VOVEXPA-618194 format. One record per residue: x, y, z of N, C-alpha, C, O in turn; residue number from 1. Coordinates in Angstrom, 1 decimal. Atoms other than C-alpha are relative to their C-alpha. Example, Ala and Ser with C-alpha at 12.3 -4.5 7.8 and 13.67 -1.06 7.14 Angstrom:
# residues 2
0.9_-1.2_0.0_12.3_-4.5_7.8_0.9_1.2_0.0_1.9_1.2_0.7_1;
-0.9_-1.1_0.0_13.7_-1.1_7.1_-0.8_1.1_0.8_-0.3_2.2_0.9_2;
//
This chain:
# residues 189
-0.9_-0.4_-1.0_-11.7_-21.5_-41.9_0.1_1.5_-0.4_0.2_2.3_0.5_1;
0.2_-1.6_0.3_-11.9_-18.1_-43.6_-1.1_0.4_0.3_-1.1_1.5_0.8_2;
1.4_-0.1_-0.1_-15.2_-18.0_-43.2_-0.3_0.6_1.8_-0.7_1.7_2.4_3;
-0.5_0.2_-1.6_-14.6_-18.9_-39.5_0.3_1.5_0.7_-0.3_2.3_1.5_4;
-0.9_-1.2_-0.3_-12.1_-16.2_-39.2_-0.6_1.3_0.1_-0.5_2.0_1.1_5;
0.4_-0.5_-0.3_-14.0_-13.7_-40.3_-1.2_0.6_0.6_-1.6_1.8_0.8_6;
1.2_-0.1_-0.8_-17.1_-14.3_-38.5_0.5_0.4_1.3_-0.1_1.3_1.9_7;
-0.5_-0.3_-1.4_-15.1_-14.2_-35.3_0.2_1.8_0.2_-0.1_2.7_1.1_8;
-0.3_-1.4_0.3_-13.8_-11.0_-36.6_-0.8_1.0_0.3_-0.4_2.0_1.0_9;
1.6_-1.1_0.1_-17.4_-9.2_-36.9_-0.4_0.0_1.1_-0.7_1.0_1.7_10;
0.2_-0.2_-1.5_-18.0_-10.3_-33.9_0.6_0.6_1.1_-0.1_1.1_2.0_11;
-0.7_-0.8_-0.9_-15.2_-8.9_-31.9_-0.6_1.4_-0.6_-0.9_2.3_0.3_12;
0.0_-1.5_1.1_-16.0_-5.8_-34.4_-1.3_0.6_0.9_-1.5_1.8_1.1_13;
1.5_-0.6_-0.1_-19.7_-5.6_-33.0_0.1_0.4_1.5_-0.4_1.4_2.0_14;
-0.3_-0.5_-1.4_-18.3_-6.0_-29.3_0.1_1.3_0.4_-0.5_2.1_1.1_15;
-0.6_-1.1_-0.4_-16.3_-3.4_-29.3_-0.9_1.4_-0.3_-0.9_2.4_0.5_16;
0.9_-1.2_0.1_-18.9_-0.9_-30.9_-1.3_-0.1_1.0_-2.1_0.8_1.3_17;
0.7_-0.1_-1.3_-20.9_-2.0_-28.2_0.4_1.0_1.1_-0.1_2.1_1.6_18;
-0.7_-0.4_-1.5_-18.7_-1.3_-25.3_0.4_1.7_-0.8_0.4_2.7_0.0_19;
-0.3_-1.6_0.2_-17.7_2.2_-27.2_-1.0_0.5_0.2_-1.0_1.1_1.3_20;
1.7_-0.8_-0.1_-21.5_3.3_-27.6_-0.3_0.1_1.4_-0.6_1.2_1.8_21;
0.1_-0.6_-1.2_-22.0_2.8_-23.9_0.7_0.9_0.5_0.4_2.0_1.0_22;
-0.9_-1.4_-0.7_-19.2_4.6_-22.9_-0.2_0.7_-0.8_-0.3_1.6_0.1_23;
0.4_-1.3_0.3_-20.0_7.1_-24.9_-1.2_0.8_0.5_-1.2_2.0_0.9_24;
0.4_-0.4_-0.7_-23.1_7.2_-23.8_-0.6_0.4_1.4_-1.5_1.1_1.6_25;
0.1_0.0_-1.6_-22.7_6.9_-19.9_1.3_1.4_0.0_1.3_2.1_1.0_26;
-0.5_-1.3_-0.7_-20.0_9.7_-20.4_-0.7_1.4_-0.5_-0.3_2.5_-0.1_27;
1.0_-0.9_0.1_-22.7_11.9_-22.0_-1.1_0.5_0.8_-1.5_1.7_0.9_28;
1.7_-0.2_-0.3_-25.9_11.5_-20.5_0.3_-1.0_1.7_-0.6_-0.8_2.6_29;
-0.2_0.6_-1.1_-24.7_9.2_-17.4_-0.6_-1.6_-0.1_-1.4_-2.0_-1.0_30;
0.6_1.7_0.5_-25.4_5.1_-16.9_-1.5_-0.1_0.3_-2.0_-1.2_0.1_31;
1.2_0.2_0.2_-28.8_5.6_-16.4_-1.0_-0.2_-1.5_-1.9_-0.9_-1.9_32;
0.6_0.2_1.4_-29.5_6.2_-19.9_0.2_-1.4_-1.3_-0.4_-1.7_-2.3_33;
-0.5_0.8_0.5_-27.5_3.4_-20.9_-1.3_-1.3_0.2_-1.6_-1.8_1.3_34;
1.3_1.0_0.3_-30.6_0.9_-22.0_0.7_-1.0_-0.9_1.6_-0.5_-1.5_35;
-0.1_0.7_1.3_-30.0_-2.1_-24.4_-1.1_0.3_-0.9_-0.8_0.0_-2.0_36;
0.7_-0.6_1.3_-32.7_-0.8_-26.5_0.6_1.2_-0.2_1.0_1.4_-1.4_37;
-0.5_-1.5_0.6_-31.3_3.0_-26.4_1.7_-0.4_-0.9_2.1_0.2_-1.9_38;
-1.2_0.7_0.4_-27.8_1.0_-27.1_-0.2_-0.7_-1.6_0.6_-0.4_-2.5_39;
0.5_0.7_1.2_-29.1_-1.0_-30.1_-0.5_0.7_-0.7_-0.5_0.1_-1.8_40;
0.1_-0.8_0.9_-30.6_2.0_-31.8_0.8_0.8_-0.3_0.6_1.2_-1.5_41;
-0.9_-0.7_0.0_-27.7_3.9_-31.3_1.0_-0.3_-1.0_1.5_0.5_-1.8_42;
-1.0_0.9_1.0_-25.2_1.1_-33.3_-1.1_-0.7_-0.8_-0.6_-1.8_-1.3_43;
0.7_0.3_1.3_-28.2_0.3_-35.6_0.1_-1.6_0.3_0.3_-2.1_-0.9_44;
0.1_1.5_0.0_-28.3_-3.8_-34.5_-1.6_-0.1_1.3_-2.0_0.6_2.2_45;
1.2_0.7_-0.7_-31.5_-5.5_-32.8_0.6_-0.1_0.9_1.8_-0.2_0.8_46;
-0.3_0.5_-1.6_-31.4_-6.0_-29.0_0.4_-1.5_0.1_1.3_-1.9_0.9_47;
-0.6_1.3_-0.3_-31.1_-9.9_-29.8_1.3_-0.2_-0.5_2.0_-1.2_-0.2_48;
-1.7_-0.1_0.4_-27.7_-9.1_-31.3_0.7_0.7_1.1_1.8_0.2_1.4_49;
-0.7_-0.4_-1.2_-26.8_-7.1_-28.3_0.1_-1.1_1.1_1.1_-1.2_1.8_50;
0.6_1.5_-1.3_-28.1_-10.3_-25.8_1.3_-1.2_-1.0_2.1_-1.9_-0.4_51;
-1.0_1.1_0.4_-25.9_-12.6_-28.3_1.3_0.2_0.2_2.0_-0.8_0.1_52;
-1.1_-0.3_-0.6_-22.7_-10.7_-27.2_0.0_-0.2_1.4_0.8_-0.8_2.0_53;
0.1_-0.3_-1.6_-23.9_-9.8_-23.7_-0.8_-0.6_0.8_-2.0_-0.4_0.4_54;
1.3_0.5_-0.2_-26.0_-11.6_-21.3_-1.0_1.5_0.2_-2.2_1.4_-0.2_55;
0.6_-1.1_-0.5_-27.1_-7.8_-20.1_0.4_1.1_-0.1_1.5_1.2_-0.7_56;
-0.7_-1.4_-0.2_-26.5_-4.3_-19.4_1.1_-0.2_1.1_2.2_0.5_1.0_57;
-1.0_0.3_-0.9_-24.5_-5.5_-16.4_1.3_-0.6_-0.7_2.3_-0.2_-0.3_58;
-1.0_0.7_0.9_-22.2_-7.4_-18.7_0.4_1.0_-1.0_1.6_0.8_-1.5_59;
-0.7_-0.7_0.8_-21.9_-4.6_-20.9_1.2_1.2_0.8_2.1_1.8_0.3_60;
-0.5_-1.2_-0.8_-20.7_-2.2_-17.8_1.3_-0.6_0.5_2.4_0.0_0.6_61;
-1.4_0.9_0.2_-18.3_-5.1_-17.1_0.8_-0.1_-0.3_1.7_-0.6_0.3_62;
-0.4_-0.3_1.2_-16.9_-4.6_-20.2_0.4_1.2_-0.1_1.6_1.4_0.2_63;
-0.7_-1.6_-0.2_-16.5_-0.8_-20.2_1.2_-0.2_1.2_2.4_0.1_1.1_64;
-0.8_0.3_-1.3_-15.0_-1.7_-16.7_1.4_-0.5_-0.3_2.5_0.0_0.0_65;
-1.5_0.5_0.0_-12.3_-3.9_-17.7_0.9_1.0_-1.2_2.1_1.2_-1.1_66;
-0.7_-0.8_0.6_-11.6_-1.6_-20.5_0.4_1.3_0.3_1.1_2.0_-0.4_67;
-0.6_-1.3_-1.2_-11.2_1.3_-18.0_1.0_-0.3_0.7_1.8_0.6_0.8_68;
-1.1_0.5_-1.1_-8.9_-0.7_-15.7_1.3_0.0_-0.8_2.3_0.5_-0.5_69;
-1.0_0.3_1.0_-6.9_-1.7_-18.7_0.4_1.6_0.0_0.9_2.2_1.0_70;
-0.1_-1.5_-0.3_-6.7_1.9_-19.4_1.1_0.6_1.2_2.3_0.9_1.2_71;
-0.7_-0.4_-1.4_-5.8_2.8_-16.0_1.4_-0.4_0.1_2.4_0.4_0.1_72;
-1.5_0.6_0.0_-3.0_0.4_-15.7_0.9_0.5_-1.2_2.1_0.0_-1.3_73;
-1.1_-0.2_1.1_-1.3_1.8_-18.9_0.6_1.8_0.9_1.6_2.2_1.4_74;
-0.1_-1.7_-1.0_-1.9_5.7_-17.1_0.8_-0.2_1.0_1.7_0.6_1.3_75;
-1.0_0.2_-1.1_-0.3_4.1_-14.1_1.5_-0.3_-0.1_2.4_0.0_0.7_76;
-1.3_0.3_0.1_2.5_2.6_-15.7_0.8_1.3_-0.6_1.8_1.7_0.0_77;
-0.4_-1.4_0.4_3.4_5.8_-17.9_0.5_0.7_1.0_1.6_1.1_1.1_78;
-0.3_-1.4_-1.4_3.4_8.0_-14.8_1.3_-0.5_0.9_2.2_0.2_1.2_79;
-0.4_0.4_-0.7_5.0_5.7_-12.9_2.0_0.0_-0.3_3.0_0.4_0.3_80;
-1.7_-0.6_0.3_8.3_5.5_-15.2_0.5_0.8_-0.5_1.7_1.0_-0.5_81;
-0.6_-1.2_0.1_8.5_8.5_-16.6_0.3_0.8_1.4_1.1_1.7_1.3_82;
-0.4_-0.7_-1.1_8.8_9.9_-13.2_1.2_-0.4_0.7_1.9_0.3_1.4_83;
-0.9_0.5_-0.9_11.2_7.3_-11.9_0.1_-0.4_1.7_-0.5_0.3_2.5_84;
0.6_0.1_-1.5_11.3_6.0_-8.3_0.0_1.2_1.1_-0.3_1.0_2.3_85;
-0.3_-1.3_-1.0_11.9_9.4_-6.6_-1.7_0.5_0.1_-2.4_0.5_1.1_86;
1.1_-0.7_0.1_8.7_10.9_-8.1_-1.6_-0.5_-0.2_-2.7_0.0_-0.4_87;
1.1_0.8_0.5_6.7_7.7_-8.7_-1.6_0.4_0.6_-2.6_0.5_0.0_88;
1.5_-0.1_-1.2_3.9_8.2_-5.5_-0.8_1.3_-0.7_-2.0_1.2_-0.9_89;
0.4_-1.4_0.1_3.3_12.0_-6.7_-0.6_-0.1_-1.7_-1.7_0.4_-2.1_90;
0.5_0.1_1.2_3.0_11.0_-10.5_-1.0_-1.1_0.1_-2.1_-0.6_-0.1_91;
1.2_1.3_-0.1_0.8_7.7_-10.1_-1.1_1.0_0.8_-2.1_1.1_0.1_92;
0.8_-0.7_-1.1_-1.1_9.9_-7.4_-1.2_0.8_-1.0_-2.4_0.5_-1.1_93;
0.7_-0.8_1.0_-2.1_12.7_-9.9_-0.7_-0.5_-1.0_-1.9_-0.4_-1.2_94;
1.1_0.8_1.1_-2.8_10.6_-12.8_-1.3_-0.8_0.4_-2.1_-1.0_-0.5_95;
0.9_0.6_-0.4_-5.3_8.6_-10.6_-1.1_1.1_0.0_-2.2_0.9_-0.5_96;
0.8_-0.7_-0.3_-6.9_11.4_-9.7_-0.2_0.9_-1.4_-1.4_1.2_-1.6_97;
0.4_-0.4_1.6_-7.1_13.0_-13.3_-0.3_-1.0_-0.8_-0.9_-0.7_-1.9_98;
1.2_1.4_0.8_-8.4_9.5_-14.7_-1.0_0.6_0.3_-1.8_1.0_-0.6_99;
1.4_0.6_-0.5_-11.2_9.6_-12.4_-0.6_1.4_-0.8_-1.6_1.2_-1.4_100;
0.5_-1.5_-0.1_-11.8_13.8_-13.1_-0.7_0.1_-1.6_-1.6_0.7_-2.0_101;
0.4_-0.7_1.4_-11.7_13.2_-17.1_-1.0_-1.6_-0.4_-1.7_-1.6_-1.5_102;
0.8_1.2_0.6_-13.4_9.3_-17.1_-1.3_0.1_1.1_-1.5_-1.0_1.7_103;
0.7_0.5_-0.9_-16.2_9.8_-14.8_-0.7_-1.5_-0.1_-0.6_-2.5_0.7_104;
1.2_1.4_0.3_-18.8_7.1_-16.3_0.9_-1.2_0.5_0.7_-2.0_1.5_105;
-0.9_1.2_0.0_-15.6_4.6_-16.8_0.1_-0.3_1.4_-0.2_-1.3_1.9_106;
-0.5_0.4_-1.2_-14.5_5.2_-13.4_-1.2_-0.5_1.3_-1.1_-1.1_2.3_107;
1.2_0.5_-0.7_-17.9_4.8_-11.8_-0.4_-1.4_-0.4_-0.9_-2.2_0.4_108;
0.4_1.8_0.6_-18.4_1.3_-14.1_0.9_-0.6_0.5_0.5_-1.7_0.7_109;
-0.9_0.7_-0.8_-15.0_0.2_-12.2_-0.3_-0.1_1.2_-0.4_-1.2_1.8_110;
0.1_0.3_-1.6_-15.6_1.0_-9.0_-1.3_-0.1_0.7_-1.2_-0.8_1.7_111;
1.0_0.4_-0.3_-19.0_1.0_-8.4_-1.2_-0.7_-0.7_-2.2_-1.2_-0.1_112;
1.2_1.2_0.6_-21.3_-0.7_-10.8_0.4_-1.1_-0.4_-0.5_-2.0_-0.4_113;
-0.1_0.8_0.5_-19.6_-3.1_-12.2_-0.5_-1.7_1.2_-0.1_-1.9_2.4_114;
0.2_1.2_-0.7_-20.8_-6.7_-10.8_0.5_-1.0_0.2_0.4_-1.7_1.2_115;
-0.9_1.3_0.4_-18.6_-9.5_-12.4_1.4_0.4_0.0_2.2_0.1_-0.9_116;
-1.7_-0.6_0.0_-15.2_-7.9_-11.6_0.3_-0.2_1.5_0.1_0.8_2.1_117;
-0.4_0.4_-1.5_-14.0_-9.5_-7.8_1.2_1.0_0.0_1.7_1.2_-1.1_118;
-1.2_-0.4_-0.3_-11.1_-7.4_-6.6_0.6_-1.1_1.1_0.0_-1.9_1.9_119;
-0.8_0.9_-1.0_-8.7_-9.1_-4.6_0.7_-1.3_-0.7_1.4_-1.3_-1.7_120;
-0.5_1.2_0.0_-7.9_-13.0_-4.3_0.0_-0.6_-1.8_1.0_-0.7_-2.5_121;
0.3_0.3_1.1_-9.7_-14.3_-7.6_0.0_1.1_-1.5_-0.2_0.7_-2.6_122;
0.2_-1.0_0.6_-9.6_-11.0_-9.5_0.6_-0.7_-1.5_1.3_-1.7_-1.5_123;
-0.6_0.3_1.4_-8.9_-11.4_-13.6_1.2_0.8_0.2_1.4_1.7_1.0_124;
-1.1_-0.6_0.5_-5.7_-10.5_-15.0_0.3_1.7_-0.1_1.2_2.3_0.4_125;
-0.2_-1.2_0.3_-6.3_-7.2_-16.1_0.2_1.1_1.5_1.1_1.9_1.6_126;
0.3_-0.5_-1.2_-7.4_-5.9_-12.4_1.2_-0.4_0.6_1.4_0.5_1.4_127;
-0.9_0.5_-0.8_-4.2_-7.9_-10.9_1.2_0.8_-0.6_2.3_1.0_0.0_128;
-0.9_-0.7_0.7_-2.3_-6.0_-13.4_0.2_1.9_0.6_1.2_2.6_0.7_129;
0.0_-1.4_-0.3_-3.3_-2.5_-12.2_0.3_0.0_1.4_0.7_1.1_1.9_130;
-0.2_0.0_-1.0_-3.0_-3.6_-8.9_2.0_0.0_0.3_2.6_0.6_1.3_131;
-1.3_0.5_0.4_0.7_-4.8_-9.8_0.5_1.6_0.1_1.0_2.1_1.1_132;
-0.4_-1.1_0.0_1.3_-1.3_-10.9_0.1_1.0_1.6_1.0_1.7_2.0_133;
0.5_-1.4_-1.6_0.0_0.9_-7.4_1.2_-1.1_0.6_2.2_-0.4_0.7_134;
-1.0_1.0_-0.4_2.5_-2.2_-6.1_1.5_0.5_-0.1_2.2_0.7_0.9_135;
-1.3_-0.6_0.4_5.5_-1.0_-7.7_0.3_1.1_0.6_1.5_1.5_0.9_136;
-0.4_-1.6_-0.4_4.8_2.5_-6.5_0.2_0.1_1.6_1.0_0.8_2.2_137;
0.0_-0.6_-1.3_3.9_1.9_-3.0_0.6_-0.9_0.8_1.0_-0.4_1.9_138;
-0.9_0.4_-0.6_5.7_-0.9_-1.8_1.5_0.3_0.5_1.7_0.2_1.7_139;
-1.3_-0.6_-0.3_9.3_0.3_-1.8_0.1_1.2_1.0_1.2_1.7_1.3_140;
0.0_-1.1_-0.6_8.0_3.2_0.4_-0.7_-0.7_1.4_-0.9_-0.1_2.5_141;
0.7_0.8_-1.2_6.3_0.4_3.0_1.0_-0.3_1.3_0.4_-0.8_2.3_142;
-1.2_0.4_-1.2_9.5_-0.1_5.5_-0.4_-1.0_0.2_-0.6_-1.8_-0.7_143;
0.1_1.2_-0.8_8.8_-2.7_7.8_-1.4_-0.3_0.1_-1.9_-1.1_1.0_144;
1.1_0.7_-0.1_5.2_-2.9_7.1_0.0_-0.7_-1.0_1.0_-0.7_-1.8_145;
0.5_0.8_0.7_3.4_-5.4_5.1_-0.4_0.5_-1.4_-1.5_0.8_-1.6_146;
0.0_-0.4_1.6_3.8_-4.4_1.2_-1.5_0.2_-0.6_-2.2_1.1_-1.1_147;
1.7_-0.2_0.7_0.3_-5.4_0.3_-0.9_0.6_0.9_-1.7_1.3_0.3_148;
0.7_-0.7_-0.6_-1.3_-4.2_3.2_0.0_1.7_-0.1_-0.8_2.6_0.0_149;
-0.7_-1.4_0.2_0.6_-1.2_2.7_-0.9_0.7_-1.2_-1.6_1.7_-1.0_150;
0.9_-0.8_1.2_-0.8_-0.4_-1.1_-1.1_-0.2_0.4_-1.5_0.8_0.9_151;
1.8_-0.5_0.0_-4.6_-1.3_-0.5_0.1_0.6_1.2_-1.1_0.5_1.5_152;
0.4_-1.1_-0.6_-4.1_1.1_2.3_0.2_1.4_-0.8_-0.6_2.4_-0.7_153;
-0.5_-1.2_0.7_-2.2_3.8_-0.1_-1.3_-0.1_-0.9_-1.9_0.9_-0.9_154;
1.0_0.1_1.2_-4.8_2.9_-2.7_-1.4_0.5_0.5_-2.1_1.3_0.0_155;
1.2_-0.5_-0.3_-7.7_3.3_-0.7_-0.1_1.4_0.4_-1.2_1.9_0.1_156;
-0.2_-1.3_-0.1_-6.7_6.7_0.5_-0.2_0.7_-0.9_-1.1_1.5_-0.7_157;
0.3_0.0_1.0_-6.2_7.4_-3.1_-1.1_0.4_-0.6_-1.3_1.6_-1.1_158;
1.0_0.3_0.6_-9.2_6.4_-4.4_-1.0_0.5_0.9_-2.1_0.7_0.3_159;
1.3_-0.6_-0.4_-11.5_7.9_-1.5_0.5_1.6_-0.4_-0.4_2.5_-0.5_160;
-0.1_-1.4_0.1_-9.5_11.3_-2.3_-0.7_0.3_-2.0_-1.4_1.2_-2.3_161;
0.7_0.2_1.2_-10.7_10.5_-6.1_-1.4_0.2_-0.3_-1.9_0.9_-1.2_162;
1.6_0.6_0.2_-14.3_9.3_-5.8_-0.5_1.4_1.1_-1.5_2.1_0.8_163;
1.0_-1.1_-0.5_-15.3_12.1_-3.2_0.6_1.2_-0.6_-0.2_2.1_-0.5_164;
-0.3_-1.3_0.9_-13.4_15.1_-5.1_-0.8_-0.3_-1.2_-1.6_0.7_-1.5_165;
1.2_0.3_1.2_-15.5_13.5_-8.4_-0.8_0.6_0.1_-1.2_1.5_-0.6_166;
1.1_0.0_-0.3_-18.2_13.5_-6.5_-0.4_1.2_1.1_-1.1_1.3_2.0_167;
0.5_-1.9_-0.3_-18.3_17.4_-5.7_-0.3_-0.3_1.6_-1.3_0.3_2.1_168;
0.0_0.4_-1.6_-17.7_16.0_-1.6_1.0_1.0_0.3_0.8_1.7_1.3_169;
-1.2_-0.7_-0.9_-14.4_17.9_-1.0_0.2_1.2_-0.8_0.1_1.3_-2.1_170;
-0.3_-0.9_0.7_-13.5_21.3_-1.5_1.0_0.2_-0.9_2.3_0.1_-0.7_171;
-1.2_-0.3_1.6_-11.8_22.0_-5.2_1.2_0.7_0.6_2.3_0.1_0.5_172;
-0.9_-0.8_-0.7_-9.8_24.6_-3.3_1.3_-0.6_0.9_2.5_-0.2_1.0_173;
-1.4_0.6_-0.6_-7.7_22.4_-1.2_0.4_-1.1_-0.3_0.8_-1.9_0.5_174;
0.0_1.1_0.6_-7.1_19.8_-3.7_1.4_-0.2_-0.1_1.8_-1.3_0.2_175;
-1.5_-0.2_-0.4_-3.4_20.7_-3.6_0.3_-0.4_1.4_0.9_-1.5_1.5_176;
-0.2_0.2_-1.0_-3.2_20.7_-0.1_-0.2_-1.5_0.3_0.7_-2.3_0.5_177;
0.2_1.9_-0.2_-4.9_17.0_0.4_0.7_-0.6_-1.3_0.4_-1.8_-1.4_178;
-0.9_1.2_0.7_-2.6_15.6_-2.3_1.5_0.0_1.0_2.2_-1.0_1.3_179;
-1.1_-0.3_-0.7_0.4_17.2_-0.3_-0.2_-1.0_1.1_0.7_-1.9_0.9_180;
0.4_0.2_-0.8_-0.9_15.6_2.5_0.3_-1.5_-0.1_1.1_-2.0_0.7_181;
-0.3_0.8_0.5_-1.1_12.5_0.7_1.3_-0.7_-0.1_1.6_-1.7_0.5_182;
-1.5_0.1_0.2_2.3_12.4_-0.4_0.5_-0.1_1.4_0.8_-1.3_1.7_183;
-0.6_-0.5_-1.3_3.6_13.5_3.0_0.0_-1.6_0.9_1.0_-2.3_1.1_184;
0.3_1.2_-0.6_1.9_10.3_5.1_0.6_-0.9_-0.8_1.7_-1.2_-0.2_185;
-0.1_1.2_0.7_2.4_7.7_2.3_1.5_-0.2_-0.9_1.9_-1.2_-1.5_186;
-1.2_-0.2_0.8_5.6_8.7_0.7_1.2_-0.5_1.4_2.2_-1.1_0.9_187;
-0.8_0.0_-0.8_7.6_8.3_4.1_0.0_-1.9_0.3_-1.0_-2.7_0.3_188;
-0.5_1.8_-0.4_9.0_4.5_5.0_-0.1_-0.2_1.4_0.2_-1.3_1.8_189;
//
């Protein structure tokens, strides 16, 4: 039994090493640089060892995305609770924009590259937890509108600001004005 526990612990450590290395490579050189061969070289394991943990590159990206969404959920929760009800929307919105800017490869993994992570009805628990944090901010502001639809719309608007800003498609000098407009529009019931 002790040997089995050690093997499971070592397996979990290898998986964490693979995910961490993929994330580091993607953050420094972009996702195209992340290949099974290059990951294997970086962590000094054979390619078959990586394949024994993950079905392929896509599964590794999904693992990075899950790790990232768990981190983003904690960022939301910390911002929301620190700000209190009156400032939660502004705090979470700024935290979302800051996370997207500080973690571009993780943001891309979560929202663009991950294939095996359905958002919506059959989402994994970690995705539901992230949405619950957003819901806690937007639902009280929904007024007579459906709180789920209001939360999804607010999230979509915020995500659009993050994605377009991160991609350099919005003028940086207007970021504060855009955020103020977002807060004005979604902060009213």
